[in-house]
C-alpha positions in Angstrom: -26.7 16.3 -10.7 -23.6 14.3 -10.8 -22.6 12.1 -7.9 -18.8 12.2 -7.4 -17.2 8.8 -7.0 -15.1 8.6 -3.9 -11.7 7.2 -4.5 -11.5 4.7 -1.6 -8.1 3.5 -2.6 -6.6 7.0 -2.2 -8.4 7.5 1.1 -6.9 4.2 2.4 -3.4 5.1 1.2 -3.5 8.6 2.8 -4.9 7.0 6.0 -2.1 4.4 6.0 0.5 7.2 5.7 -1.1 9.2 8.5 -0.9 6.2 10.8 2.7 5.5 9.7 3.6 9.1 10.4 1.9 8.9 13.8 3.9 5.8 14.7 7.2 7.3 13.5 6.5 10.5 15.3 5.7 8.7 18.6 8.8 6.6 18.4 11.0 9.6 17.5 9.7 11.6 20.5 10.3 8.5 22.7 13.9 8.4 21.5 14.7 12.1 22.1 12.7 13.0 25.2 14.4 13.3 28.6 11.2 13.1 30.5 10.2 9.5 31.3 6.5 10.3 31.6 6.5 12.0 28.2 8.3 9.0 26.8 5.6 6.7 28.1 2.9 8.9 26.5 4.8 8.9 23.2 5.0 5.1 23.5 1.2 5.1 23.8 1.0 7.1 20.5 3.4 4.7 18.8 1.4 1.7 20.0 -1.9 3.2 18.7 -0.2 3.9 15.4 1.0 0.4 15.1 -2.6 -0.9 15.9 -3.9 1.3 13.1 -1.4 -0.2 10.7 -2.5 -3.6 11.7 -6.1 -2.6 10.8 -4.9 -1.6 7.3 -3.0 -4.9 7.0 -6.3 -6.8 7.6 -5.3 -8.1 11.0 -8.1 -6.8 13.1 -7.6 -9.3 15.9 -4.0 -8.4 16.2 -4.9 -4.7 16.3 -7.4 -5.2 19.1 -4.8 -7.4 20.9 -2.2 -4.6 20.5 -4.5 -2.1 22.1 -5.7 -4.4 24.9 -2.4 -5.9 25.8 0.2 -3.2 25.2 -1.8 0.0 25.7 -4.3 -1.4 28.2 -1.9 -3.5 30.2 1.8 -2.9 29.8 1.8 0.8 29.2 -0.7 1.6 32.1 1.5 -0.5 34.3 4.6 1.4 33.2 2.9 4.8 33.8 1.7 3.7 37.3 5.2 2.5 38.0 6.6 5.9 37.0 4.1 7.8 39.1 4.4 5.7 42.2 8.1 5.3 42.5 10.4 7.6 44.4 12.0 10.2 42.2 15.8 10.0 42.2 16.8 13.0 40.1 14.3 15.8 39.6 14.5 19.3 38.1 12.9 22.5 39.2 9.6 21.8 37.4 9.2 18.3 38.9 10.2 16.3 35.9 12.0 12.9 36.1 15.1 13.3 34.0 17.2 10.5 32.4 20.6 11.0 31.0 21.3 10.3 27.3 25.1 10.6 27.4 26.2 8.3 24.7 24.1 9.0 21.6 27.1 8.5 19.3 27.6 5.0 20.6 24.0 4.2 20.1 24.2 5.3 16.5 27.4 3.2 16.0 25.4 0.1 17.2 22.2 1.0 15.4 23.6 1.6 11.9 25.0 -1.9 11.3 21.7 -3.4 12.7 19.8 -1.2 10.2 22.0 -2.2 7.3 21.5 -5.9 8.2 17.7 -5.5 8.4 17.6 -3.6 5.1 19.8 -6.2 3.4 
């Protein structure tokens, strides 16, 4: 009987990419959703993904702080604020809608910032 060696380095690498994909997916949904509550939930997913990346970086304290402060405090406060405020503009299925009218302008501003960060 042969005992297979587990390639821990490969498991860590795949897990890191999974958490990175979760973070990017949450942030992308946050960018393109028109429902504010869905945006808050996608922000929750992005924050949890960032906390997972902190764990892989060896910063366990920062990961726990990320979950306690951002997910436990700020995001819950944001969700309660959304739920308890008066709805200005609603649709037929009781969603809070926001208008993303100027996406081209946002890309015009974001592209130079991205170039500077990559440089």
